[in-house]
VOPALUM-188375 format. One record per residue (C-alpha): residue in one letter; y, z, x. Coordinates in steps of 0.001 Angstrom, whole numbers, plus 500000, padded with zeros to 6 digits. Example, Ala and Ser with C-alpha at 12.3 -4.5 7.8 and 13.67 -1.06 7.14 Angstrom:
BEGIN
a495500507800512300
s498940507140513670
! end
This chain:
BEGIN
x538294685224385980
x541244684690387846
x544645686066387482
x547146683615386741
x550420682821389380
x552751686203388873
x556202685591389449
x557579687298392625
x561028689241392820
x563967687903391167
x566485690153392278
x567710691431395761
x565538694897396033
x567196697776397881
x565407698157400788
x565599701768401434
x564267702734397991
x561465700126398357
x560547701836401451
x560739705334399888
x558328704071397105
x555988702506399748
x556048705743401799
x555054708054398171
x552530704969397313
x550423705914401052
x550831709773400081
x549081709341396716
x546249707010398283
x545874709963400405
x545875712170397806
x542978710182396179
x541117710384399317
x541309713924399238
x540109714403395310
x536729716442396615
x538833719169398347
x540634719440395477
x537404719609393027
x538882716585390984
x538283713273389728
x534400712566390610
x534121715897392268
x535097718070389110
x531360719302389265
x529119722230391625
x529342721285394932
x526723720503397278
x527024724524398457
x526763725598394958
x530479726392394580
x532109725775390955
x535088723873390634
x538509725625391411
x540589724892388393
x543964725784390198
x543044723530392833
x542207720973390112
x545388721241388628
x547236720990391798
x545854717530391884
x546992716741388787
x550167717985389389
x550766716190392943
x549528712943391460
x552005712646388446
x554939713953390578
x554273711178393041
x554067708643390132
x557288709939388531
x559236709891391911
x558034706286392256
x559282705306388966
x562593706934389636
x562887705553393054
x561863702099393164
x564144699340392022
x562020697497389320
x558606699878388791
x557979698647385514
x558205694641386239
x557147694636389971
x554751697815390076
x553314697236386621
x554000700917385631
x554535700347382228
x552001699365379156
x552326695533379375
x551456693771376165
x551068696381373708
x548396694527371292
x546694692804374337
x546083695894376075
x544687698014373266
x542386694913372235
x541354694626376043
x541384698267376294
x538807698967373941
x536899695835374949
x536180697154378545
x536233700705377123
x532885699360375350
x531113697634378761
x532113700809380219
x530274703103377670
x527228700500377885
x527535700933381830
x527645704415381572
x524292704633379369
x522551702210382191
x523808704667384722
x522095707443382767
x518886705515382148
x519027704447385773
x518888708059387359
x517678710127384384
x515376708085382106
x517461709604379365
x520996709939378316
x521705713711379629
x524283715180377407
x526413717980378933
x526681721465377258
x529358721580374794
x531572724405376877
x532214721629379672
x533755718887377549
x537345720037377371
x537909720536380974
x535614717085381708
x537580715058379233
x540685716244380694
x539808715269384503
x538511711778382535
x541722711068381428
x544200712371384167
x541738710838386509
x542268707563385040
x545880707541384564
x546387708318388587
x543772705850389781
x545245703077387735
x549039704062388396
x548635704329392086
x546191701346392768
x546434699021389663
x550012699462389438
x551859700445392699
x549123699142395069
x548609696136393337
x552178695483392900
x553195695814396519
x550562693734397551
x551844690856395257
x555676691607395770
x554822690928399859
x553695687623398633
x549714688287398735
x548002686101395944
x547445687902392810
x543729687438393058
x543550688349396551
x545428691354396236
x543191692371393541
x540351692176395635
x542082694364398557
x543175697026395853
x539648697303394356
x537955697850397680
x540787700295399081
x540252702272395698
x536470701928396044
x537024703750399399
x539458706113398570
x537197707528396263
x534417708170398893
x531791707228396894
x530354705136400048
x529665708442402032
x526372708876403155
x523717710356400655
x525904709697397996
x524583706803395108
x525286703554395621
x525252702113392314
x528332704726391874
x530401703078394680
x529365699545393044
x530816701007389493
x534265702045391243
x534549698390392811
x534225696890389367
x536526699719387377
x539139698659390518
x538611694726390011
x538488694877386234
x541789697109386054
x543571694924388575
x542720691753386268
x543554693456383094
x546649694602384597
x547552691062385738
x547217689521382554
x549100692044380570
x551613693152383224
x551325696588382790
x548390699432383309
x547775700100379739
x544583698379379256
x543149699243382423
x543903702881381708
x542447702840378097
x539588701245379449
x538737703270382583
x539308706552380622
x536773705684378108
x534235704905380858
x535105707905382448
x534471709811379694
x531236707817378603
x529935708469382110
x530043712345381674
x529006712704378543
x525769710331379399
x525065711932382973
x526766715551382486
x528696714850385646
x532139713531386162
x530680710445388126
x528632711848390875
x525098712620389764
x523529715026392336
x520175713608394430
x517193713183393229
x515072716219392629
x518293718708392755
x518992718649389368
x518658721807387632
x515929720748385250
x514103718825388040
x513905722047390135
x512572724005387291
x510190721414386323
x508835721624389898
x508639725293389815
x507037725339386098
x503286726340385899
x501081723428385954
x499673722621382594
x496498724123381511
x497280727060384288
x497490730532383383
x499212733221385250
x497719736584385346
x499354740060385818
x497610742505388332
x495841744047385458
x494175741117384309
x493344740208387544
x491558743454388472
x489314743085384921
x488109739773386314
! end
């Protein structure tokens, strides 16, 4: 479905404030690009070298993102109407956000079945930090890409649908899920999240619905796969390694005394 025409600027903007907000937006995009270094977003998991996520680094990523968004809210002349940094139409945001979330849950189950042939529930102790990561990542992503970036593209005169495609592609690239060795289906998922969030933002005039649906989707991906959004390569999960090392069915391990008796 297409996004209806969105009205342009109806006032004379303050050029300096707009440029300052644009500069902050670019810094926020770079922050998203560097999420792996902070062990945040999709990278809130043990990395390829076996290192556990750093809580302080992850919290620093959340804090920098929130401070940047708040700074844009303070600096830009009309952040709620031009940059969509508001909930939008309340009832529509709730209904559409929950509908988006329901589809996201189905997608998460599909990813789990495709990758593991089952739903792979994580350990209970990992839920608090993982859910916090899912919610914070969803909020920062929606505010930066479906709010600030999408809004700036429209205010410079780009058609809303073209602007939606552009911000979704930039978002998918910023997640770095297209890097070699990373699963293609997670890159597609990120692109769809970007497009769906932009469409909802365009029709509700706020990021409320997009944030709600995105957060539910991220939590569902964690619950069904045990990862924040970046499953490990096939054959490298703990249970897969343990299965390869296990004694084949029907075999018996003999200790030295038993071997001598035979």
